[in-house]
C-alpha positions as CSV (number, residue, x, y, z in Angstrom):
1,M,-132.7,91.5,60.6
2,I,-130.8,90.9,57.5
3,Q,-132.0,87.2,57.4
4,N,-135.4,88.6,57.5
5,L,-134.7,91.2,54.9
6,L,-133.4,88.7,52.5
7,P,-136.6,86.7,51.7
8,V,-138.4,89.9,51.0
9,L,-135.6,91.1,48.7
10,I,-135.3,88.0,47.2
11,G,-139.2,87.9,46.5
12,A,-139.1,91.6,45.2
13,L,-136.4,90.9,42.8
14,V,-138.0,87.5,41.3
15,G,-141.4,89.6,41.1
16,G,-139.6,92.5,39.1
17,I,-138.0,90.0,36.9
18,I,-141.3,88.0,36.2
19,T,-142.9,91.7,35.7
20,M,-139.9,92.8,33.1
21,L,-140.3,89.4,31.6
22,G,-144.1,89.9,31.0
23,W,-143.4,93.3,29.6
24,V,-140.9,92.1,26.9
25,A,-143.1,89.2,26.0
26,N,-146.4,91.5,25.4
27,Y,-143.9,93.9,23.7
28,Y,-142.6,91.1,21.2
29,L,-146.3,89.7,21.0
30,G,-147.7,93.2,20.2
31,R,-144.6,93.8,17.7
32,K,-145.6,90.4,15.9
33,K,-149.3,91.3,15.8
34,E,-148.6,94.7,14.2
35,I,-146.2,93.4,11.5
36,E,-148.8,90.5,10.9
37,S,-151.2,93.3,10.7
38,R,-149.3,95.5,8.2
39,Q,-148.7,92.5,6.0
40,Q,-152.2,91.7,5.8
41,E,-153.2,95.3,4.9
42,A,-150.5,95.2,2.2
43,K,-151.7,92.1,0.9
44,L,-155.2,93.5,0.9
45,H,-154.1,96.7,-1.0
46,Y,-152.5,94.7,-3.8
47,L,-155.6,92.5,-4.2
48,Q,-157.5,95.9,-4.5
49,Q,-155.1,97.1,-7.2
50,Q,-155.2,93.6,-9.0
51,I,-158.9,94.1,-9.3
52,E,-159.4,97.8,-9.7
53,E,-156.5,98.6,-12.1
54,L,-156.2,95.0,-14.1
55,Y,-158.8,92.5,-14.2
56,A,-162.2,94.3,-13.6
57,P,-161.3,96.8,-16.2
58,L,-160.3,94.0,-18.9
59,W,-163.6,92.4,-17.8
60,S,-165.6,95.6,-18.6
61,L,-163.9,95.9,-22.0
62,I,-164.6,92.3,-22.9
63,E,-168.2,92.5,-22.1
64,Q,-168.3,95.7,-24.0
65,S,-166.8,94.0,-27.0
66,K,-169.3,90.9,-26.6
67,I,-172.3,93.4,-26.6
68,V,-170.8,95.3,-29.7
69,H,-170.2,92.2,-31.7
70,E,-174.0,91.0,-30.8
71,V,-175.2,94.2,-32.4
72,A,-172.9,93.9,-35.4
73,L,-174.0,90.2,-36.1
74,K,-177.6,91.6,-36.5
75,R,-176.4,93.8,-39.1
76,L,-173.7,91.8,-41.0
77,P,-174.0,88.6,-43.1
78,V,-173.4,85.6,-40.6
79,R,-171.8,82.0,-41.4
80,A,-173.1,78.9,-39.7
81,D,-170.7,78.9,-37.0
82,G,-171.7,82.3,-35.8
83,L,-168.9,84.6,-37.6
84,T,-169.4,87.3,-40.1
85,D,-169.2,86.0,-43.5
86,R,-167.1,88.2,-45.2
87,S,-167.4,86.6,-48.7
88,K,-171.1,87.9,-48.8
89,F,-170.5,91.4,-47.5
90,T,-172.0,94.2,-50.0
91,R,-170.7,97.5,-50.2
92,Q,-173.0,98.7,-47.2
93,D,-171.6,95.7,-45.2
94,N,-168.2,96.9,-45.7
95,E,-169.1,100.4,-44.4
96,I,-170.8,98.8,-41.4
97,F,-168.0,96.5,-40.8
98,M,-165.3,99.6,-41.1
99,F,-167.8,101.3,-38.5
100,F,-167.6,98.8,-35.9
101,N,-164.0,98.1,-36.2
102,E,-163.1,101.6,-36.2
103,N,-165.3,102.9,-33.3
104,Y,-165.4,99.7,-31.4
105,Y,-163.5,96.9,-32.0
106,L,-160.0,98.3,-32.4
107,P,-160.2,100.8,-29.7
108,I,-161.6,98.4,-27.5
109,S,-158.7,95.6,-28.5
110,A,-156.1,98.6,-27.9
111,Q,-157.3,99.4,-24.4
112,I,-156.9,95.6,-23.5
113,S,-153.8,95.4,-25.0
114,E,-152.5,98.4,-23.2
115,I,-153.9,97.4,-19.9
116,L,-152.0,93.8,-20.3
117,Q,-148.8,95.8,-20.9
118,K,-148.9,98.5,-18.4
119,K,-150.2,96.5,-15.5
120,V,-148.4,93.4,-16.0
121,Y,-146.9,93.9,-12.4
122,L,-150.4,93.1,-11.2
123,L,-151.0,89.7,-13.1
124,R,-151.8,86.8,-10.8
125,D,-148.6,84.8,-9.5
126,G,-146.7,87.6,-11.9
127,V,-147.1,85.0,-14.8
128,M,-148.4,86.5,-18.4
129,P,-151.0,83.7,-19.4
130,G,-150.9,82.2,-22.7
131,S,-154.1,83.5,-23.6
132,C,-153.0,87.2,-22.8
133,T,-149.9,86.6,-24.9
134,D,-152.4,85.4,-27.6
135,F,-154.6,88.1,-27.0
136,I,-151.9,90.9,-27.6
137,H,-150.9,88.8,-31.0
138,H,-154.4,88.9,-32.2
139,Q,-154.8,92.7,-31.4
140,V,-151.5,93.8,-33.2
141,M,-152.0,91.6,-36.2
142,N,-155.7,92.4,-36.8
143,E,-155.3,95.8,-36.6
144,A,-152.2,95.9,-39.0
145,L,-154.1,93.9,-41.6
146,Y,-157.0,95.9,-41.1
147,R,-155.0,99.5,-41.9
148,L,-153.5,97.5,-44.6
149,W,-156.9,96.9,-46.4
150,K,-158.6,100.2,-45.4
151,E,-155.8,102.5,-46.3
152,K,-154.0,100.4,-49.2
153,A,-157.0,98.4,-50.6
154,I,-154.9,95.3,-50.2
155,D,-156.6,92.3,-49.3
156,S,-155.0,89.9,-46.7
157,S,-157.5,87.2,-46.6
158,S,-154.8,84.9,-47.8
159,V,-152.6,85.5,-44.6
160,P,-153.2,83.0,-42.0
161,G,-154.3,85.2,-39.1
162,V,-154.4,84.7,-35.3
163,G,-158.0,84.4,-34.2
164,Y,-159.4,85.6,-31.0
165,P,-158.1,83.4,-28.0
166,I,-161.0,81.5,-27.0
167,H,-159.8,81.1,-23.4
168,F,-159.1,84.6,-22.8
169,N,-162.6,85.5,-21.6
170,E,-162.8,82.7,-19.4
171,D,-159.2,83.2,-17.9
172,V,-160.0,86.8,-16.8
173,K,-163.1,86.1,-15.4
174,T,-161.9,83.1,-13.3
175,V,-159.0,85.2,-12.1
176,L,-161.2,88.3,-11.3
177,D,-163.5,86.0,-9.3
178,D,-161.0,84.2,-7.3
179,L,-159.3,87.7,-6.5
180,R,-162.5,89.0,-5.1
181,Q,-163.1,86.0,-3.1
182,Q,-159.3,86.5,-1.6
183,Y,-160.0,90.1,-1.1
184,F,-163.3,89.7,0.8
185,R,-161.5,87.1,3.1
186,E,-158.5,89.4,3.8
187,I,-160.9,92.1,4.8
188,S,-162.3,89.9,7.3
189,L,-158.8,89.0,8.5
190,T,-157.5,92.6,8.6
191,T,-160.8,93.6,10.5
192,K,-159.9,91.0,13.2
193,S,-156.5,91.8,13.3
194,K,-157.0,95.3,13.8
195,R,-159.6,94.5,16.9
196,I,-156.9,92.3,18.4
197,R,-154.3,95.1,18.3
198,K,-156.9,97.6,19.9
199,Q,-157.6,95.2,22.6
200,L,-153.6,94.8,23.1
201,Q,-153.2,98.7,23.5
202,E,-156.0,99.0,25.8
């Protein structure tokens, strides 16, 4: 009788071990999928922050500045290279220039500079591109020389200025487009991961 029970007991034991191993494997597989899902969600959230808090606001301000500049050029003397010709400014031109500077150029540039400094942790790869550093330099120097001219009537045309960084707008737009593409890819992966996790739980 014991000899007859032994195969049954061994079979039950082996079956129990296999069941337990299957449960452990499913548990760790589920945990792995959950960790991957959380990592994907964290990455998605970070991408969303980069877009909403840094690159999209920067691009919006850049576009505003471009529109204002186009309007200003229609009211002020312009050189052959498309820039304002300060040497031909009349008294009225100076007033127009001051109006655009104080109400648009300086406030917009200050906002861009503030965003770059406050949201530096959201920069792609955590590195401040040269064009961003150049923009901050340009903004600070431009504002300082303008205030000196307006408040003290001191001309600084002989001071070598830091022009608007030519690659700044392009750099911001390129990164914004790249981040948007990554964001939509991550949404797709996160949705797929959630569907798999739901299937494992059922």
